[in-house]
C-alpha positions as a printed Julia matrix, in Angstrom:
158×3 Matrix{Float64}:
   0.02   -0.03   0.04
   2.78    2.44   0.76
   4.25    1.97  -2.64
   0.91    3.33  -4.27
   1.36    6.62  -2.29
   2.89    9.34  -4.33
   6.11   10.8   -3.2
   5.91   14.39  -1.89
   7.99   17.09  -3.26
  10.01   19.24  -0.93
   7.43   22.02  -1.03
   4.61   19.58  -0.17
   6.85   18.23   2.64
   7.52   21.78   3.92
   3.83   22.56   3.96
   3.09   19.41   5.91
   5.49   20.45   8.56
   3.87   23.84   8.7
   0.62   22.44   8.9
   1.4    20.0   11.73
   2.86   22.79  13.63
  -0.21   25.0   13.26
  -2.82   22.32  13.66
  -5.34   22.69  16.5
  -4.92   19.92  19.07
  -8.39   18.93  19.88
  -9.25   17.95  23.48
 -10.82   14.68  22.65
 -10.87   13.24  26.33
 -12.36   16.48  27.67
 -15.04   16.44  24.97
 -16.02   13.01  25.44
 -16.41   13.66  29.3
 -18.61   16.81  28.63
 -20.66   14.67  25.93
 -21.14   11.77  28.48
 -22.18   14.15  31.39
 -24.57   16.32  29.22
 -26.05   13.18  27.52
 -26.42   11.61  31.13
 -28.13   14.77  32.38
 -30.67   14.53  29.69
 -31.37   10.82  30.77
 -31.67   11.89  34.37
 -34.29   14.55  33.15
 -36.11   11.91  31.12
 -36.17    9.3   34.08
 -37.62   12.31  36.22
 -40.25   12.92  33.61
 -41.14    9.22  33.6
 -41.3     9.11  37.39
 -43.54   12.16  37.22
 -45.96   10.5   34.81
 -45.84    7.39  37.05
 -46.53    9.09  40.26
 -49.05   11.82  39.12
 -50.93   10.11  36.16
 -50.85    6.46  37.29
 -48.89    5.27  34.25
 -47.18    1.85  34.55
 -43.65    1.26  33.98
 -44.6    -0.5   30.5
 -46.95    2.42  29.39
 -44.82    5.49  30.48
 -42.46    5.57  27.45
 -44.45    7.37  24.93
 -45.54   10.24  27.0
 -41.93   10.71  28.27
 -40.47   10.6   24.79
 -43.18   13.07  23.52
 -42.28   15.54  26.66
 -38.68   15.23  26.07
 -38.89   16.07  22.47
 -41.08   19.0   23.23
 -38.59   20.23  25.81
 -35.83   20.17  23.22
 -38.1    21.91  20.86
 -38.81   24.74  23.39
 -35.13   24.91  24.38
 -34.31   25.21  20.58
 -36.83   27.96  20.04
 -35.45   30.09  22.81
 -31.84   29.38  21.59
 -30.64   27.52  24.64
 -30.26   24.21  23.04
 -27.66   25.47  20.41
 -25.53   26.46  23.39
 -25.95   23.14  25.04
 -24.93   21.61  21.84
 -21.7    23.76  21.26
 -20.76   22.74  24.88
 -21.52   19.0   24.73
 -21.29   18.12  21.12
 -22.56   14.56  20.46
 -23.94   14.44  24.15
 -26.81   16.65  23.13
 -27.58   14.98  19.66
 -27.62   11.4   20.78
 -30.69   11.15  22.97
 -34.26   11.8   21.58
 -33.96   15.46  22.46
 -31.66   15.54  19.3
 -34.55   14.55  17.09
 -36.65   17.4   18.54
 -33.83   19.9   17.89
 -33.39   18.73  14.34
 -37.14   19.16  13.52
 -37.49   22.53  15.13
 -34.16   23.79  13.71
 -35.44   23.35  10.09
 -38.78   24.86  10.85
 -37.21   27.98  12.55
 -34.79   28.16   9.34
 -37.48   28.09   6.73
 -40.15   30.08   8.59
 -39.85   33.04   6.26
 -40.69   31.0    3.34
 -44.14   30.48   4.73
 -45.95   27.87   6.8
 -46.8    25.5    3.96
 -43.8    25.57   1.73
 -41.25   26.65   4.23
 -42.18   25.19   7.71
 -44.27   22.19   6.35
 -41.93   21.47   3.44
 -38.7    21.56   5.45
 -39.83   20.31   8.83
 -38.46   16.81   8.36
 -35.65   17.62   6.01
 -32.97   16.62   8.83
 -35.05   14.26  10.64
 -36.79   12.44   7.86
 -34.2     9.84   7.51
 -34.47    9.07  11.28
 -38.11    8.43  10.67
 -37.74    6.55   7.48
 -35.16    4.07   8.76
 -36.83    3.84  12.17
 -40.12    2.85  10.4
 -38.2     0.37   7.99
 -36.33   -1.41  10.72
 -39.5    -1.62  12.93
 -41.25   -3.3    9.84
 -38.19   -5.73   9.29
 -38.23   -6.78  13.04
 -41.93   -7.2   13.01
 -41.81   -9.3    9.89
 -39.08  -11.55  11.33
 -41.01  -12.17  14.66
 -44.2   -12.88  12.68
 -42.43  -15.33  10.46
 -40.68  -17.09  13.57
 -44.01  -17.15  15.46
 -45.69  -18.7   12.59
 -42.93  -21.34  12.17
 -43.25  -22.05  15.89
 -39.97  -20.39  16.96
 -41.74  -18.05  19.42
């Protein structure tokens, strides 16, 4: 493989040395720790919301998932609308994008960006521009899993 690489001219080598000297060293460990703590904080808030629904609205542990997810997406959309979620994202990086709150942020960000084009063509047409692939692959993978489970239960596997 090394023989396939082209030999660099002295100018290119000089440029590589200058580039390496001025390259910004990224604090990978620090960024990972921030992402871990912020993502974990989102999960703690989600667990608190679950307990709130269980305690005050008599949901069971099996049925509390849907209202909790909807509430967390709503919180993310609200924070995005006020500009707070962007600051959290700049601080935490992937820690704010991985949980379900990242989905809410992706949907509402596209809405805010295209609101000047009108509600139908702007907001409605671009609402799921970023999050559409998440919905598509989520629905498709749910279909495949349900199909496999159905086939296994027909054949006596489950």
